N, C-alpha and C positions, 0 to 999 in steps of 0.2 A: 748456577755453575756446577753444583754437586750433581744435578741431574744430567748435565752435559758430559761430565766425567764418567758417570755410570753408563751413559749411552755409548760413549767411545769404547768402554771396556766390553760392552755387549757386542758391538760391531766387530771388534778385534777377535772376540771369542768365536763369533759366527764365521768370520773369514778363516780362522784357524781350522775349524771343523770342516768347512768347505774345501780348504786346501788339502786336508788329509783325505777327504772323500775323493777329490779329483786325483790325488797322487796315486792312490791305489787303482788297480785295474778294475776290480769289482769290490764294492763294500762288502766286507764279511767273507771274502774269498782270498785264499793264500796259495802260493805255489807249493807243490809237493816235491820234496827232494828224494831222489832215488839213488842209492849207491849202486855201483857196478855189480850186476848179478842179482839185484833185488827183483822180486816177482812183480810183473805187470799183468793185470787181468783185464781182458776185453769183455765188455758187457754188450748185450743186444737189446735193441728197442723193438717196438712193433714194426711189422712189415707195412709199408705204405705205398699207395698208388694214387697218381693224379687222375687215373681213369675211373676209379670207383669212390675215392675219398672215404673208404672204409678200412681202418687199420685192423690187422690180424696179428695174433701172437706169433713170434718167431718160431716157436716149437709146434705150431699147427702144421708145419711142413716137416718132412722126414730129414731133419738135420741132426748132426751129432749133438749129444747131450753131455754135460759135465760129469765127471766120475762121481762126484759127491752129490749129484742130483741138481735139479733146477730150483733156484731160489730167487724170489722177488727182491729187488732192491727197495729200500725205503723211498717212498714217493710222496710228494706233497699233494694237496687237494687239486691244485691247478694241473699237475701232470696227469692225474686220474681223469679229470674232466676233459683234457685234450686227447685222451686215448693212448697216452704213453704207457707202456708196460716194460719197464727195464728189468732185465733178468741177467743172471750170470751166464757165461758161455764157456766152452772148452778151450777157446783160444787163450793161451798164456805165453808170455815172453819173459826173458831175463834181460834186465837193463844193460844196454850196450853189448849184447851178446847176439851176434848174427847167427841165424839158423836157417837151414834149407832142408827141403824134402822131408818135412815133419808130417808123418801120417797121423790122421785124426781118428777116423773110424770108417767102418764099412757098414752100411745100413742093412737091414733085412731086405729080402726081395720085395720090391714095391707091390703093394696090393692094388686091386682095381680102384679102390677109393683114393688111395694115396696118389696113384698115377693120374687120376682124374683131377684132383685138387692141384697137383703140381702143374699140370698143363694149363689149368684155369688161371693160376697165379702168374704164369709166364705170359699168357695171352693178355692179362690185365696189367702187365708191365709193373709188377710189384717190385719194390726196392727193399734190400736188406740194409738195416741201419745198425752199424756197430759204433761203440763208444769206448774210447781209451782215455783215462784221466779227464773225464768230462768233455773230451773233444770228439765230435762225430767223425767217422771215417769220411774222407773226401776223395773223389775220383776225378781225374783229369782226362778229357778226351779232346781230339782235334777235329774241327769241322770247317771246311772252306778256309783253312789257314788260321782260324781262330782257336784259341785254347779255351775250352769250356770247363767249368767246375761244377761238380755234382756232389751232393751228400748221399752216401750209400752206394750200393751197386745193385744191378738187376739180378733177380733170382736165376733167370736163364734167358734164352733167346729162341725164337722160332724162325727156321730157315727152310723154305719149300716144304711145308707141312711136317717137318721134323723138329722135335723139341730137344734143346741142348741145355744142360745145367752147368752153371759156373761153380765148379766143385774144388778149385784150387785158388787160394788167395795169396797174392804177393803183397805183403805189408811193408811200408816204409815208415819208420818212426823218427821224426825229427826231434832232436834233443839239444838243449842249450846247457853249457857247463854252469854248474852252480857251485861257486866257490865262496860266496859271501855267507857269513853266518848270521848277518842281520837281514831279516826279511824285507824291510823297507828299502834297503840299498839295492837288493836284487830287483825290486819292482820299479826302481827308477825315481824314488822320491829324493829330492835334492838334499834336504836337511835331515836325512834319516837318522844318523848317529845321535843328533841332538833330540830328535822327537821320540824315537823308540830305542830304549837301551838294549845292548846286546846281552843275550842270556848265555852264559857259559855252561852249556850242557855237555856231558861226556860224549865224545865222538862228533861234536858239532863242527869241528874243524876239518872233518874228512870231506874232501870234495865229492860232489855228486852231480846228478843231471836232472833237468826238468823236461817234461814232455811239452814240446811247443808245436807239434804237427803230427797228424796221423793220416796217412794216405794208403789207398788200397787199389790194387789192379786185379780184377776178377778174370780167371781163365777157365776154360773148359778142357780138361785133360783126362784121357782114358788111361787109367792105371792097369797094370798087368795083374790079372787075377792070381797067377802063381806067386807073384812077389808079395801079395797081401796076406797069404795064408798064415804065416807065423808072426805077423806084425801086431803089436799092441799099440794102444793109444800113446802118442808122442814118440813112437819108434821112428827110425830113419828109413825112408823108402830107399831100396837098394840102388836104383838107377836115377839119373838126372831127370828133373822135371822142367821141361821148357815151357815157360809161361808166356804164351803169345796171345795177347788180347784180341788179335784179328783172326785167330783160327779157333774152330770149335771141334771137339772130339767126343765129349761125354754125352752121348745120346740118352734120353730118358725113355725107358721101355718098361712095360708092365711085366712084373715077375722077375726083374733083374735088380741086383743091389747097386748102390751108388757109394763110391769111396770119396772121402774128403781129405785134403791135405793143405798145408800152407807153408810159407816161408816168411822170414822177417829180416829186415835190414835196418840198422840204426845209422843215422846220418847226423853228424854234428852241424848245427845250423846257427846262423847269426841272429835269427829271430829271437827277440826277448820275450819273456813270459807275458808282459802286458800287451804284446802285439800278436799273440798267437791266434786270436780270433779274426784277424784282418782278412785272412783268406776266405773265411765264410761270409764276411760282411761285404766282400767284393764279388759276390756271385753274379754270373753273367745274367743279364736281364733284370737284376734287382738294383742296378746302379741308379742312383737318384739323378733325375734330369734337373740339375741345379738351376740352370738358366731358365728352363721352362717353368719351374715352380716359382722362381723369383719374378719372372715376367708375369705369370698369372697373378701372383700376389699384388704386384704393383698396379696392374690394370684394374683389378677388382677394387683395390683401395682407392685408386683415383676416381673410378666411377661412383663408388659409394660416397666418397668425399664430396663430389659435385652434387649428388642428390641431397646429401645432408646440408650443404651450404645453401643451396637454392631453397630447400624446405625451411630452414631456420630463418632465412631472410624474409620469406613470404609471411610466416607466422609473426615474426617480430614486427614487420611493417604493419600488419593488420592490427596488432595489439597497440603499437605506438600511436597509430592514427586514431584509434578509439580513445585512448587515454588523454590525447591532446584536446579532445572536444570538451567544451564546458558542459555543465549539468543539463542545461536546456537542450543543447545539441545531442547529448547522450540520450535524454528522454525521447527526443524525436527519432533518434536512430534506433532506439529499442523498439519503437513502433514499426520501424521499417527494417527489422532484422532480416538478414539473409544468411545463407550458408550455415556454418557450424553453430552460429548463435541461436538459430531456431530450435535446436535440439537441447537447449540448456536444461529443460525440465525432464528430459528423457535419457540423457547420455549415461546416467548412472542407474537406469532402470535394470532390475535384476535380469540376467540372461535366462534362457531356457536351460533346464538341467544344471542348475548351479552347483550341486554336489559333485556331479561328474567332472565339471570344469575344475573345481577345487582339487579333486583327487588327481586329475591329470597334471595340473600345475605342480602339485606337491611331488608327484613321481618324477616329473621333469627336472625339478630342482635337485632331487636325489641322484638321478642319472647324470646330469650335467656336472654336479659336484664330484661324483665318482670319476668321471672322465678327466676332468681338470687335474685332480690330485694324482690319479694313476699315471697320466701322461707326464706330469711334472716330475714325479719320482723316477719314471723310466728315463726321462731326458737327463736326470742327474746321475744315471748309471746304476740305480738300485734295483732295476728290473731288466737286466741285460739278457740277451738271448742265451748267454752261457748259463744263466740260472733258470733252468727249465721249470715252467709252471708258476713262477713267481708273479708273472703279469696277471694271470687269471686269478690266482690266490689273492693278490692285492686288490683286484677289482671287486671280488666278493667281499673282502674285509671292509673296504671303504664304502661299498654300497650298504652294507648292514649298519655301519656306524652312522652314515648319513640319513638313516631312517628318521632320526630325531629332527632333521631339517625338513624332511617330507611332511611329517606330522604337523610341525609348527606352521609351515607355509600354508598347507591345506586348510587347517582350522582357522588361522587368522584371516585368510581370504574368505572363508565361509562366514565368519563373524562380520567382516566388512560388507559383504553382499547383504547379510541379514541386518545391517545397521546396528551391530553390537549384540545381537541375540546369541547367547551361548548354547541354545537348545540344539541338540543333534551333533555336538562336536565329537562325541565318542564314536558315533556311527561313521562320521567323515574320517576319523583317524583309522578305524578298522578298514574302511574301503581303501584308504591310501596305503595301508600296510599290505593289502592283498591284491590290489588291482594289477599292477605290472608283474609282480612275482607270480600271481595266479595264472596270467596268460602265458608267461614264460614257462611255468611248470607244465601247463597243458601242451604247449608246443614240444618241449623237450621230452616229455613222457611219450608222446606219440612217436617221435623220431627214435627214442630209445627202444621202443618195441620193435621197430624195423631193424635196428642194430642187433638187438638180442636175437631176433629170428635168424640173422645172418651170422651169428656167433663171432661178431666183431669185437675187438678190444676197445673200440670207440664207445661201446655201450657202457653206461654208468652202472657199476655194480649195485646190487640191492642195498648193501650195507652203506654205500656212499649216498644212495638215495635217502635213506633214513637220516643220515648225518645232515644232509642239505635241508630236509624238512625240519629237523630239530634246530638248526641254525636260523631258519626262517621264523619259526614260532617262539623260540626261546631267546633270540637276540634282536632280530629285525623288528618283529611285531611289538614287543615291549618298548623298544626305543622310539618307534613311531608313535605309540600311545603317550609316551613321556613328552615327545615333541608337541603332540596335540594338546596335552595339558598346559604346557607353557604358552601355546598359541591361544588357548581359551582364556588364560590369565592376562595376556598382553592386551593393551588397548587396541581396539579396532581402528582402521583408517577412516577418518570422517570425511564425508563428501563435502566439497566446497559449495554445492548448490542443492536445492531441494528438488525432489522428483515429483512431477505432476501426477494427479490421480488418473487422469485420462491420457493415454499414450498419444503422441503426435503421429499423424498419418504420414507414412513414408511415401513420397511421390514416386511415380513409375520411373525406372531408370532406362537409359538407352541400351546399356549392356548389362547382362546379369552380373551382380557383384561377385558371385562365386567364381566367375571366369577370371576376374582379376586376381582373386585369392589363389587360384590354382596356378596361374602364370607367374606369381610372385616368387615361387620356389626356384626359378631358373637362376637367379642371381646368387643365392647361397650355394647352389650346386656348382656354379662356376669356380667357387673358391676351393673346392675340395676334390674335384674329379681326378686330378693327377695323383694326389695322395691316396685316393680311393683305389686307383689301379694298383699301386704298390702294396696297399694293405690286402687287397684281394689276391694278388700274386703270392703274398706271404701265407695267407690262410689256405688257399686252394692249390697252389703250385709248389708248395714246399720250399719257398724261398725265405730268406731271413730278412725281417724288417727291423731296422735299427735306427732310423732317422727320427727319433722321437722329439728332438729339438724342433725340426721343421713341422712335425705334426702338431706340436704345442702352439707354434705360431699360426698355423692354419686354423686350429681350433679357436684361438682368440679372434682371428679375422672372421671366422664363421659366425661367432657370437655377435660381433659388431654389425656385420652385414644383415643378419637375421633381425636384430633390433631395428636397424634403419629401414629395412623393407617393410616390416610390420607397422612401424611408426608412420611411414608415408601413406600406406594403404588405409590406415585408420583415419588419418587426416582427410584423405580423399572421400572416405565414406561419410564422415560427419559433415563434410562440406556440401554433400548432396542430400543432407537431411536424413541419412541412414544411421540411426542411433543404435542399431544392433551390431555393435563392433566387437563384442566380447569374444565370441567364437571365431569370428573372421580374423581377428588379430592373432589368435592362436594358430589357425591353419594357414595364415599368410606366410609365416616362416616355416611352419610345420609341413607345408606342402612340398618342401625339398625332399621329403621322404619318398614321395611318388616318383620323382626323377631318379633317386638313388635306386629304387626298386626296379625301374625300367633299365637302369644301367646294369644292375645285377643280372637281369634276364639277357641283356645284350652280351654280357661277359660269359654267361652260360652258353649262348648260341655260338659266339665267334671265338672265344678264347679257351673254352673248355669243350671243344668239339669232340674230344675223345672220351668224355664222361659217358660211361656205359651203364645202361639199365635204368628202369624206372625208380628203383630204390635210391640210387645215387642222386638222381635228379630231384627226388622228393626230399632227400636230406639237404641238398643245396638250397632248394626253395624254402624249406622250413627254417633253416638257420638264417637265410636272408630276410625272411619275414620277421624273425625275432630281432635282428639288428635294425631293420627299418622302423619297427615299432619304437625301439629305444631312441632312435634318432628323431623320430617325429615328436615324441614327448619332450625331449631336451630342447630342440629348436623351437617348438611351439611355445614352450614355457618362456624362452627368451623373448619371443615376439610379444606374448601377452603381457609380461611384466613391464616391458619397455613402453607398450601402448597405454597400459594402465597409468604408469607414471606420467606419460605425456598428457593424457586426457585430464588427469587430476591437476597437473601443472597449468594446463591451458585455461581451464575454467576457474582456477584459483587466481589467475593473473588479471582477470577482468571481472568487474561486478556487473551483473545483469539482474535487474529486479523483475 
């Protein structure tokens, strides 16, 4: 009874924590209250393009710079790896103070190099990304009667071989009145006064405003040269500036300066702070096809269920029939064994390259564990799109911590294959610590040289490279070795049957067994191709991916289908006396990576048609190869472990002398 009471207390505690986490918009993130007239500073992120997929610094183009100089904002590891470079900008506002005709600066006459780069960035459709109070600037356009939403705005536009620059920006800042002094009440938690006490700070009762939207309309405007002569930064341009997004006037010419200006309007909105990201999560083209996904999940689950039921009934009937025979009949049947019973003395024979298999399975456990934990945290809201870089940072953190699981699984499997022999466990642990990270390091270093050569902000800085290597060898490798130590101390899994000295001859097959293995990947691929499209759109098309709950369901379904497919193929192989099931069970589910890579190529050809240049294509294929390798290790591990459990269970259930 005491245990039950304690259990209830823990459940209530967990529910309370969960409710608090769900009540807030983002765990650890709070609204910022601005009084009327308070300064608002706009920040700039890297210039991005879906044509090249290579980000560049905002100040690599001849834009206006802040009076106190360019300063980098504090960035986390994930932001740096994603190519984000957030810096301050000269655009400043005053809360709830509308301003028009604000002159920013006039650049020096464009040099030949500046003119060339500016034209190139316009040709490559680069977008300027501005941020206010952690909200990216959003732009609305109309096409065929539909309202389209975009983050950022284009650098310029090319019309009939003439280049025009968007040099005047019309900002609209949506604000929501902030009158509550209790943070939780503002954010919409029902029992806020009881949960979080109000802090009576001086001035806390003064009403203010929260930023809940940030919109921009870019315009091309030709300023009068005479009117600019005596103007300083933030001075008022003497004549009205008509911002017409459909007209262009500011041509880009070599040897001529460019003037920049802006205006800002504040609009009070009904949007509450917890809902301010809704506009970004409803981006056109990134809407989740709810019914399509649900239909896909139901069909795949139904098919996998049928396969599993038929398979279990077949095996169970075979075992039941054997166990119902008396001893004499069993002895007679043993002499007339057929199917999987013939490989009883070979089914646990060590595979070729056992250490490589152990290392790949260990790495697969590490990658799969990282994916499950990261997606679960993202689904709970701890890695929202509003928290830039947290997803990548979280993935790195969980991957390093789970090195202990990789070492444990790799070494314990090594000892099981070696029938309890602990010799060589240190070598296996080292290989597990260096196999996948080593390949990833090789791929990313090669791609990084291409980005360095292009002077892209997507290139990992040398200092960050050193940090990543230190994280690898000072955290991940030691944890993997610790896991290997525990794996060496843990009891190995004992085989239920003895292995013969002379291997059983595998009869010739009608069809190559590897053909079945390669074809098996189609069913797991069917569970994730819709989510794959949305994820690819998020990575390469600049859209926001946020349906981590669906992704978690798809991941669980993928694991189940991979296990079932590999299990069925292993049974089919041993039924035709093919006892070499170890590697085939791994690649039966791991072959889904082949279809994913083919899909990536299809996406490159048909969806990223505008991707320009061999460098961009090489970057795309390099990152795709990296992702495919991780998917192969994770799915292959699921297939192998499920097959190993099944074979062990099958031969433990019936005694064969």
